[in-house]
MIMI-331805 format. One record per residue: residue in one letter; y negated, z negated, x negated of N, C-alpha, C in turn. Coordinates in pm, whole numbers, padded with zeros to 5 digits, always signed. Example, Ala and Ser with C-alpha at 12.3 -4.5 7.8 and 13.67 -1.06 7.14 Angstrom:
2
A+00569-00780-01319+00450-00780-01230+00330-00780-01320;S+00225-00708-01285+00106-00714-01367-00003-00787-01290;
***
This chain:
360
M-01639+00872-00778-01499+00889-00703-01513+00990-00561;L-01593+01035-00553-01607+01120-00481-01536+01254-00512;F-01650+01277-00660-01543+01385-00694-01451+01389-00794;T-01402+01277-00809-01221+01244-00833-01136+01273-00724;T-01198+01227-00632-01068+01271-00495-01081+01446-00493;V-01191+01477-00464-01130+01602-00457-01087+01725-00575;L-01098+01660-00697-01050+01731-00809-00859+01694-00780;L-00869+01590-00772-00703+01526-00730-00601+01607-00614;A-00700+01572-00512-00641+01677-00398-00598+01833-00406;L-00742+01855-00529-00695+02038-00487-00595+02080-00581;A-00624+01971-00697-00497+01978-00858-00368+02008-00826;G-00350+01892-00700-00207+01906-00680-00156+01960-00567;L-00206+02041-00519-00199+02089-00391-00229+02277-00447;A-00264+02316-00561-00299+02443-00594-00181+02527-00660;P-00160+02676-00627-00015+02698-00667-00005+02745-00853;A+00098+02745-00861+00061+02733-01053+00036+02869-01084;D+00013+02867-01215-00001+03033-01264+00111+03122-01242;T+00134+03241-01217+00301+03297-01277+00238+03443-01274;V+00315+03523-01353+00281+03637-01366+00352+03739-01213;H+00410+03703-01123+00450+03756-00986+00396+03658-00918;P+00203+03675-00881+00213+03585-00767+00251+03624-00594;K+00307+03481-00582+00319+03517-00400+00251+03520-00315;R+00275+03578-00226+00269+03719-00130+00118+03629-00038;L+00200+03486-00018+00064+03407+00057+00047+03260-00068;A-00050+03209-00078-00107+03035-00129-00166+03020-00031;L-00097+02929+00005-00176+02822+00153-00231+02675+00087;I-00293+02613+00019-00369+02514+00022-00462+02441+00091;P-00327+02304+00148-00419+02238+00278-00461+02131+00192;V-00567+02056+00227-00634+01992+00150-00694+01869+00262;P-00756+01778+00214-00893+01683+00332-00967+01777+00203;L-01081+01729+00334-01179+01831+00259-01292+01712+00310;V-01361+01732+00135-01480+01604+00119-01612+01715+00057;Y-01702+01735+00082-01829+01747-00011-01946+01688+00075;Y-02086+01757-00073-02167+01637-00038-02253+01781-00052;T-02368+01763+00036-02509+01832-00021-02572+01815+00086;P-02742+01836+00016-02832+01737+00070-02830+01778+00217;E-02797+01834+00278-02842+01881+00418-02721+01812+00527;T-02611+01758+00495-02504+01708+00505-02465+01573+00469;R-02517+01524+00374-02469+01409+00281-02326+01412+00273;L-02286+01323+00269-02104+01276+00281-02018+01381+00402;A-01967+01446+00356-01965+01540+00499-01748+01523+00477;Y-01665+01544+00476-01519+01547+00533-01459+01570+00653;G-01354+01591+00607-01264+01667+00752-01153+01758+00685;V-01096+01840+00700-00953+01868+00698-01002+02072+00631;A-00881+02104+00582-00931+02243+00566-00775+02333+00541;A-00776+02457+00530-00637+02543+00474-00713+02643+00425;T-00673+02685+00333-00728+02789+00249-00609+02895+00225;A-00634+02999+00270-00446+03094+00221-00523+03195+00130;T-00469+03212+00018-00492+03367-00034-00425+03451-00043;V-00426+03548+00003-00325+03650+00055-00323+03771-00018;H-00200+03814-00043-00177+03924-00153-00092+04057-00024;F-00142+04165-00012-00037+04212+00158-00004+04304+00057;R+00099+04301+00171+00269+04391+00099+00279+04546+00042;R+00108+04605+00063+00098+04769+00092+00021+04703-00046;D-00013+04586-00124-00119+04642-00256+00030+04619-00329;D+00152+04610-00324+00306+04546-00425+00301+04690-00547;G+00289+04609-00656+00332+04720-00785+00149+04713-00828;F+00019+04690-00728-00115+04696-00743-00122+04635-00787;A-00149+04643-00979-00192+04504-01063-00328+04456-01032;A-00413+04650-00980-00572+04538-00983-00602+04476-00797;A-00517+04470-00770-00550+04437-00584-00609+04297-00606;R-00722+04290-00564-00796+04155-00551-00755+04087-00420;P-00789+03981-00484-00680+03866-00382-00755+03802-00239;S-00681+03828-00157-00792+03827-00033-00786+03648-00008;Q-00881+03620+00127-00898+03487+00122-00934+03406+00289;V-00852+03370+00340-00910+03275+00469-00899+03199+00434;T-01070+03084+00553-01064+02922+00502-01018+02902+00680;L-00990+02817+00676-01039+02741+00822-01024+02563+00814;A-01133+02493+00837-01180+02415+00808-01287+02337+00909;L-01258+02206+00932-01340+02120+01044-01384+02027+00988;A-01499+01944+00999-01578+01859+00926-01643+01823+00956;Y-01688+01688+00946-01747+01584+01036-01829+01530+00903;T-02010+01546+00944-02106+01468+00801-02146+01334+00827;Q-02194+01264+00780-02273+01134+00814-02364+01140+00849;N-02448+01289+00858-02524+01306+00905-02541+01351+01026;R-02387+01330+01107-02358+01346+01230-02340+01471+01288;Q-02276+01501+01181-02278+01754+01228-02174+01726+01177;L-02095+01830+01320-01994+01869+01355-01995+02016+01317;L-01904+02118+01206-01907+02192+01198-01722+02241+01201;L-01699+02369+01262-01573+02399+01281-01597+02593+01254;Y-01544+02614+01118-01574+02770+01084-01465+02785+00989;A-01439+02955+01002-01349+03024+00960-01421+03120+00805;P-01450+03111+00721-01537+03249+00692-01378+03310+00588;F-01411+03478+00577-01311+03552+00502-01363+03621+00409;Q-01270+03672+00369-01288+03810+00255-01189+03874+00219;L-01104+04005+00359-01018+04106+00238-01065+04184+00176;F-00940+04230+00116-00921+04342+00085-00782+04401+00085;Y-00781+04517+00083-00666+04583+00140-00642+04701+00147;D-00516+04742+00099-00499+04980+00075-00560+04941-00053;H-00525+04922-00175-00597+04914-00326-00690+04953-00290;N-00746+04803-00219-00868+04795-00236-00973+04867-00204;R-00907+04980-00130-00988+05086-00035-01078+05044+00082;Y-01027+04877+00184-01117+04815+00240-01125+04692+00178;Y-01225+04664+00241-01288+04550+00242-01409+04489+00369;A-01372+04391+00400-01415+04287+00499-01427+04123+00454;Y-01565+04091+00527-01558+03931+00499-01637+03924+00572;G-01703+03811+00650-01807+03714+00724-01768+03564+00768;E-01768+03528+00867-01743+03454+00872-01742+03419+01070;A-01655+03308+01131-01700+03283+01260-01697+03143+01263;G-01741+03063+01375-01774+02899+01343-01890+02887+01476;Y-01856+02739+01471-01956+02599+01535-01977+02501+01507;Y-02111+02494+01539-02190+02437+01454-02273+02319+01503;R-02229+02198+01508-02354+02118+01577-02443+02020+01477;Y-02541+02089+01490-02580+02030+01385-02752+01958+01409;N-02769+01905+01259-02940+01887+01271-02988+01966+01210;Y-03126+01956+01137-03165+02017+01004-03323+01915+01023;Y-03379+01952+00880-03496+01952+00876-03629+02051+00843;F-03740+02041+00928-03765+02159+00952-03922+02130+00867;Y-03948+02202+00824-04096+02182+00673-04211+02316+00676;G-04184+02320+00804-04317+02479+00854-04262+02553+00803;M-04352+02670+00823-04313+02798+00710-04468+02881+00673;G-04386+02896+00566-04554+03027+00483-04612+02899+00463;R-04715+02884+00442-04877+02849+00378-04889+02719+00441;R-04810+02694+00571-04825+02567+00643-04699+02497+00649;D-04714+02402+00596-04668+02307+00535-04673+02153+00620;V-04560+02138+00684-04545+01984+00772-04496+01916+00742;P-04514+01759+00757-04416+01671+00721-04310+01690+00775;R-04199+01640+00760-04030+01726+00793-04019+01694+00939;E-03961+01784+01006-03967+01715+01140-03745+01713+01163;L-03718+01644+01227-03601+01629+01236-03581+01701+01335;Y-03477+01813+01354-03430+01851+01534-03283+01935+01526;G-03267+01951+01653-03070+01897+01685-03074+02056+01720;V-02909+02135+01717-02894+02232+01703-02772+02230+01723;N-02731+02347+01842-02614+02359+01860-02571+02523+01839;F-02507+02599+01801-02469+02757+01810-02309+02789+01711;P-02292+02876+01826-02178+02934+01786-02272+03067+01667;R-02137+03126+01565-02241+03187+01483-02062+03298+01469;V-02089+03394+01434-02035+03506+01429-02083+03636+01326;R-02049+03638+01221-02101+03741+01106-01976+03853+01075;L-02001+03953+01047-01880+04089+01080-01935+04204+00969;N-01875+04208+00808-01896+04312+00724-01791+04368+00732;A-01730+04538+00715-01666+04637+00719-01692+04713+00665;F-01654+04730+00506-01656+04822+00443-01513+04882+00388;R-01588+05080+00364-01489+05155+00312-01499+05220+00138;R-01449+05183+00077-01478+05248-00046-01500+05389-00081;V-01616+05458-00149-01640+05568-00109-01527+05643-00231;G-01473+05739-00137-01416+05796-00274-01316+05680-00408;A-01317+05743-00552-01198+05673-00627-01356+05529-00665;S-01453+05545-00632-01536+05495-00724-01535+05285-00670;K-01668+05249-00723-01647+05085-00723-01753+05073-00586;L-01762+05180-00516-01888+05181-00429-01822+05167-00258;Y-01898+05082-00242-01854+05058-00042-01962+05140+00014;A-01928+05129+00172-02015+05190+00298-01923+05105+00384;G-02088+05100+00453-01938+05013+00602-02089+04961+00702;L-02025+04887+00805-02076+04828+00893-02134+04691+00853;R-02262+04644+00979-02253+04470+00987-02302+04464+01090;Y-02276+04282+01144-02298+04318+01305-02299+04117+01270;Q-02395+04077+01327-02441+03915+01330-02453+03907+01493;Y-02405+03773+01568-02447+03724+01616-02483+03532+01645;E-02537+03505+01687-02600+03363+01669-02689+03328+01862;D-02580+03208+01885-02664+03168+01993-02769+02997+01947;Y-02862+02980+01897-02893+02938+01788-02976+02822+01976;R-02865+02754+02010-02966+02628+02111-03040+02519+02048;V-03155+02465+02038-03181+02375+01970-03202+02280+02105;S-03190+02148+02047-03051+02058+02151-03219+01933+02142;S-03301+01950+02017-03428+01810+02053-03466+01860+01935;T-03618+01756+01914-03759+01777+01854-03821+01712+01855;E-03912+01673+01753-03943+01548+01694-04076+01542+01843;A-04133+01477+01863-04220+01458+01955-04366+01416+01852;G-04408+01564+01941-04581+01610+01877-04567+01702+01723;G-04439+01773+01714-04418+01840+01578-04503+01951+01614;L-04449+02058+01524-04490+02167+01575-04402+02274+01593;L-04228+02221+01571-04152+02325+01670-04121+02204+01805;A-04181+02117+01871-04208+02098+01980-04312+02178+02048;S-04434+02201+01937-04549+02242+02025-04533+02362+02137;G-04422+02459+02084-04407+02628+02141-04472+02706+02099;T-04518+02693+01953-04573+02801+01910-04491+02863+01799;V-04347+02812+01745-04280+02822+01648-04211+02962+01700;P-04217+03076+01667-04108+03165+01695-03969+03106+01743;G-03868+03125+01838-03728+03034+01856-03748+02926+01830;G-03880+02844+01802-03890+02742+01815-03792+02649+01930;Q-03764+02679+02049-03728+02640+02196-03595+02667+02156;G-03544+02772+02075-03400+02782+02058-03400+02974+02089;S-03304+03073+02029-03264+03189+02074-03165+03248+02046;R-03123+03355+02094-03009+03385+02103-03025+03540+02000;L-02963+03575+01881-02999+03714+01813-02867+03813+01835;T-02884+03922+01821-02813+03974+01799-02840+04099+01724;G-02754+04181+01666-02818+04266+01602-02717+04333+01458;G-02681+04412+01436-02620+04534+01327-02699+04628+01243;G-02659+04641+01126-02727+04730+01011-02583+04801+00956;L-02669+04832+00829-02536+04949+00780-02560+04865+00607;G-02432+04842+00589-02490+04781+00445-02400+04896+00279;V-02427+04844+00201-02353+04940+00064-02366+04829-00048;F-02224+04823-00038-02176+04730-00164-02108+04782-00298;Y-02144+04742-00375-02084+04839-00549-02014+04686-00590;D-01925+04667-00622-01836+04576-00698-01791+04672-00841;S-01839+04562-00984-01739+04639-01111-01708+04439-01168;R-01675+04337-01103-01605+04261-01108-01493+04216-01181;D-01444+04169-01292-01326+04193-01326-01274+04069-01269;N-01299+03976-01157-01287+03871-01087-01359+03829-00971;V-01272+03842-00831-01391+03762-00764-01475+03613-00736;F-01324+03552-00794-01403+03441-00771-01523+03350-00880;F-01493+03390-01043-01515+03379-01139-01511+03448-01257;P-01616+03590-01241-01630+03700-01329-01697+03653-01437;K-01620+03727-01567-01692+03704-01685-01736+03840-01740;K-01750+03975-01656-01813+04067-01685-01824+04132-01567;G-01915+04275-01558-01911+04350-01441-02056+04308-01327;M-02073+04338-01247-02162+04320-01169-02135+04361-00992;V-02171+04261-00903-02202+04337-00766-02353+04355-00715;A-02362+04474-00639-02449+04458-00523-02436+04460-00454;D-02492+04355-00272-02454+04349-00182-02584+04420-00124;L-02642+04524-00050-02730+04580+00048-02726+04620+00158;S-02849+04579+00258-02799+04585+00348-02978+04603+00441;V-02955+04686+00568-03064+04699+00618-02996+04682+00801;F-03061+04589+00852-03028+04564+00982-03185+04615+01076;I-03125+04700+01202-03206+04740+01261-03293+04734+01371;R-03392+04697+01397-03413+04660+01516-03310+04519+01584;N-03299+04406+01536-03252+04282+01569-03318+04221+01725;R-03240+04151+01857-03285+04071+01892-03285+03970+01915;A-03401+03877+01954-03418+03773+01932-03394+03725+02086;V-03319+03701+02234-03398+03665+02311-03467+03541+02315;G-03561+03492+02347-03583+03367+02365-03682+03346+02283;A-03726+03386+02215-03787+03411+02096-03927+03387+02062;G-04005+03444+02162-04129+03460+02157-04203+03328+02214;P-04318+03324+02266-04366+03213+02254-04355+03187+02421;G-04347+03229+02533-04333+03260+02711-04175+03268+02687;G-04094+03282+02631-03941+03342+02620-03939+03446+02593;E-03999+03523+02587-03963+03672+02613-03872+03725+02435;T-03821+03822+02469-03724+03888+02360-03820+03936+02256;T-03795+03891+02090-03931+03932+01986-03755+04071+01935;R-03848+04108+01806-03715+04256+01740-03823+04266+01592;F-03687+04234+01519-03728+04298+01410-03648+04356+01306;D-03646+04393+01197-03607+04440+01120-03576+04389+00962;R-03503+04395+00901-03415+04264+00799-03356+04399+00696;Y-03437+04347+00507-03370+04484+00434-03358+04324+00356;V-03256+04355+00273-03176+04210+00240-03102+04265+00086;A-03162+04265-00035-03071+04317-00153-03022+04199-00265;D-02887+04165-00273-02855+04069-00320-02736+04087-00458;V-02820+04097-00589-02758+04152-00672-02754+04082-00793;S-02595+04083-00857-02560+04008-00937-02486+04031-01067;S-02543+03976-01203-02446+04038-01278-02403+03963-01375;F-02258+03974-01479-02174+03889-01539-02158+03953-01691;R-02148+03895-01817-02155+03920-01933-02084+03819-02015;A-01911+03779-02089-01933+03705-02108-02052+03662-02311;L-01971+03572-02317-02086+03534-02496-01995+03487-02573;G-01870+03580-02592-01770+03526-02681-01620+03483-02521;P-01564+03363-02606-01449+03372-02525-01456+03274-02454;H-01586+03213-02477-01542+03059-02394-01668+03022-02329;A-01749+03129-02289-01916+03105-02187-01925+03261-02159;V-02002+03264-02045-02011+03358-01956-02136+03316-01897;L-02263+03442-01915-02387+03475-01867-02411+03492-01745;A-02431+03466-01656-02443+03519-01507-02553+03465-01453;G-02595+03594-01420-02746+03637-01306-02735+03668-01188;N-02849+03665-01137-02878+03676-00984-03025+03711-00920;V-03020+03837-00831-03170+03839-00818-03152+03850-00652;Y-03211+03798-00577-03206+03804-00422-03317+03866-00369;G-03348+03938-00259-03461+03981-00200-03416+04001-00055;S-03544+03924+00023-03528+03959+00180-03637+03963+00243;F-03641+04106+00360-03819+04102+00369-03788+04155+00512;I-03812+04113+00581-03872+04129+00755-03990+04125+00804;V-03965+04274+00918-04053+04348+00928-04043+04288+01101;G-04167+04267+01169-04150+04312+01329-04220+04082+01290;T-04106+04020+01462-04141+03874+01466-03988+03823+01425;A-03927+03730+01379-03786+03677+01380-03800+03580+01435;P-03726+03518+01478-03715+03333+01457-03727+03262+01364;F-03787+03135+01369-03801+03041+01279-03633+03028+01188;N-03561+03040+01231-03409+02987+01204-03397+03149+01140;A-03421+03263+01156-03349+03381+01087-03430+03417+00958;L-03580+03345+00946-03681+03387+00818-03604+03389+00743;S-03661+03459+00610-03625+03434+00490-03672+03316+00392;L-03539+03257+00312-03557+03152+00270-03539+03056+00160;L-03545+03002+00121-03543+02957-00044-03510+02814+00012;G-03393+02777-00115-03359+02653-00105-03182+02578-00063;G-03099+02535-00066-02944+02545-00089-02898+02556-00173;S-02742+02501-00157-02622+02541-00267-02597+02713-00330;R-02686+02752-00260-02671+02862-00321-02820+02944-00372;R-02891+02969-00295-03076+02996-00433-03139+02847-00409;L-03185+02829-00498-03258+02760-00565-03246+02620-00578;R-03093+02577-00607-03090+02474-00595-03157+02302-00653;G-03181+02234-00541-03253+02159-00598-03317+02106-00507;Y-03355+02226-00385-03456+02205-00294-03357+02198-00171;Y-03404+02137-00062-03337+02145+00093-03319+02326+00153;E-03192+02301+00200-03175+02455+00283-03318+02477+00379;G-03388+02564+00316-03501+02648+00427-03604+02511+00410;R-03634+02502+00305-03736+02349+00227-03817+02521+00227;Y-03868+02635+00222-03907+02729+00172-03834+02842+00265;R-03937+02869+00388-03894+03007+00496-04093+03070+00501;D-04013+03230+00533-04125+03327+00498-04101+03430+00593;Q-04157+03517+00604-04098+03624+00634-04019+03719+00513;N-04106+03696+00363-04035+03776+00271-03952+03646+00177;A-03901+03650+00039-03878+03585+00004-03752+03626-00145;V-03825+03638-00244-03741+03690-00380-03737+03534-00505;L-03638+03644-00489-03594+03485-00615-03448+03571-00749;A-03509+03472-00811-03412+03515-00982-03370+03433-00973;Q-03191+03399-01042-03172+03324-01148-03095+03351-01237;A-03023+03237-01297-02941+03257-01454-02861+03128-01434;E-02742+03148-01465-02648+03008-01491-02546+03074-01630;L-02566+02973-01751-02443+02963-01880-02363+02901-01765;R-02223+02907-01815-02126+02872-01774-02009+02871-01880;L-01971+02787-01895-01913+02705-02030-01762+02662-01998;D-01695+02702-02089-01574+02646-02085-01565+02524-02134;V-01506+02379-02143-01496+02256-02188-01380+02204-02228;Y-01300+02160-02161-01105+02122-02188-01070+02219-02117;K-00946+02264-02116-00890+02313-02061-00914+02384-01893;R-00896+02315-01782-00958+02319-01633-01098+02246-01605;L-01164+02226-01747-01255+02169-01679-01402+02230-01755;G-01508+02256-01690-01568+02385-01710-01733+02270-01738;A-01845+02336-01748-01972+02317-01753-02036+02438-01715;V-02167+02415-01686-02309+02491-01657-02423+02463-01658;V-02526+02518-01678-02666+02467-01652-02727+02619-01629;F-02833+02615-01548-02881+02656-01453-03018+02672-01412;G-03122+02761-01362-03310+02792-01315-03277+02880-01261;G-03401+02903-01196-03407+03012-01106-03586+02956-01075;V-03651+03099-01002-03743+03105-00958-03772+03194-00857;G-03828+03189-00772-03873+03234-00668-03996+03246-00591;T-03986+03304-00459-04123+03318-00421-04130+03402-00297;L-04222+03350-00203-04260+03404-00072-04408+03506+00021;G-04388+03579+00120-04441+03627+00150-04469+03669+00261;D-04605+03738+00311-04562+03771+00518-04634+03923+00522;G-04674+03939+00607-04732+04088+00646-04825+04142+00617;Q-04904+03980+00582-05034+04042+00477-05057+04021+00328;T-04978+03966+00257-04932+03989+00099-04798+03973+00087;L-04723+04071+00037-04625+04108+00060-04529+03976+00018;L-04582+03951-00162-04540+03835-00188-04666+03749-00294;R-04596+03655-00259-04747+03513-00337-04694+03497-00438;L-04690+03600-00533-04627+03596-00707-04716+03480-00762;G-04835+03402-00703-04928+03290-00772-04904+03181-00729;E-04751+03144-00607-04754+03036-00594-04584+03001-00632;P-04498+03017-00719-04374+02991-00770-04317+02900-00695;K-04145+02898-00728-04110+02785-00673-04001+02784-00755;G-03989+02703-00849-03894+02650-00967-03753+02549-00957;A-03685+02585-00982-03572+02462-01012-03469+02525-01112;Y-03404+02366-01166-03256+02399-01287-03216+02273-01266;G-03095+02290-01373-03036+02187-01322-02926+02219-01404;A-02763+02115-01400-02666+02159-01452-02518+02093-01361;G-02410+02168-01439-02339+02109-01364-02173+02109-01415;L-02112+02040-01348-01931+02018-01405-01845+02154-01310;R-01704+02164-01378-01662+02233-01292-01533+02220-01282;F-01414+02286-01167-01297+02190-01240-01182+02325-01154;T-01150+02391-01205-01070+02487-01174-00934+02452-01098;A-00954+02435-00900-00864+02366-00871-00785+02539-00864;N-00763+02650-00866-00662+02739-00842-00650+02784-00961;R-00595+02817-01066-00593+02923-01201-00533+03025-01203;R-00457+03040-01121-00440+03220-01094-00539+03330-01041;D-00640+03302-00963-00780+03351-00921-00883+03257-00991;H-00910+03196-01046-00972+03084-01089-01064+03054-01015;L-01088+02969-00901-01146+02952-00782-01205+02855-00824;N-01275+02772-00873-01336+02635-00919-01368+02555-00809;V-01405+02402-00812-01468+02294-00757-01572+02309-00830;R-01697+02295-00821-01794+02321-00792-01887+02155-00798;L-01975+02095-00922-02018+01969-00906-02139+02009-00962;D-02303+01995-00875-02410+02076-00923-02539+01932-00911;Y-02577+01928-00976-02748+01879-00971-02880+01968-01032;G-02918+01970-00884-03079+02031-00907-03164+01989-00915;L-03292+02041-01014-03441+01956-00964-03514+02066-00969;G-03592+02040-00871-03734+02173-00837-03858+02054-00823;Q-03941+02126-00764-04104+02038-00793-04102+01958-00640;Q-04031+01822-00691-04070+01694-00605-03962+01670-00538;S-03836+01793-00578-03695+01757-00473-03586+01772-00555;S-03501+01746-00540-03437+01731-00594-03266+01729-00534;G-03119+01794-00561-03028+01789-00478-02888+01801-00533;F-02791+01726-00525-02671+01701-00556-02580+01814-00470;Y-02470+01838-00474-02386+01964-00453-02243+01907-00482;L-02117+01901-00433-02031+01939-00434-01933+01987-00330;T-01869+02157-00389-01829+02195-00307-01720+02246-00362;V-01690+02436-00328-01597+02490-00362-01658+02676-00392;G-01650+02700-00488-01680+02807-00551-01826+02887-00597;E-01855+02960-00633-01990+02956-00745-02059+02959-00668;A-02242+02936-00714-02298+02983-00615-02345+03096-00623;F-02286+03203-00706-02326+03315-00723-02228+03418-00781;
***
């Protein structure tokens, strides 16, 4: 019933296919989705797909997208957020990120090899993430700057738990600010559902500041190095093989909420987001995407990841695996934007996901 509601709302409001697309396609929809972290979420959203006037007549112009959403969840969480990605001037400039405010609660399972029975904690935080790039010459390579801000205010913890002990960096809250450099390569034939090409997103954050993250409330600092690479290959007219490799490495003392993570709707579906967290994390995953009938598609996926710290870069002998399958419904046929329904299975763990856009 939940899946049908989303499909009918999006299908009725999606713009029709056209050889000459409109400059602005606005899709206002009731917002309904489901993840293990939120359970059922509902609200309102408006997504604008934009083609700028400066790109008139440029057939290869990438569509830009801005979304404004307000949601309330079955777990009594409030989310107000605006993710965006913008391409401008014949794809010469590319910017993406998000701004939002979240009143949230999460489960905390420990860090590194220190597992704990799950602890529920509450948090309120504004978040801003900005990435601005310029294409290098006539290539498909972009270079630019990154910035992040997050005021992570922990409002409640479980009595007697690890977070309440004061020994976890950032366990009582922290304010994170930092910037860095980024390199972005993109040869995909489609932003939302590529059938060939690759995308590589590399970043270096130097001397991030986490105010209040230390045991005595002092400021800690850390560097982060991240690589996120995906490739896509068509296997005939109705099948696509997609692969993704992700790595995050931290040097210094980061608050627990900024550690490298495994789990969630994008990385190792089947595990709760942040079920595994440590200084370092590496993941490899693959997905076979199939056309089934008209707007309907199906996928099967699997992945494996591992963690590490300052003593052992990666604990390769302790892998975390997950696999699953899902359905797709093309809500916007012009840009092939899909509604995604996935079910993932991990080690003594599982997760159901209903959202918009591919995992990678």
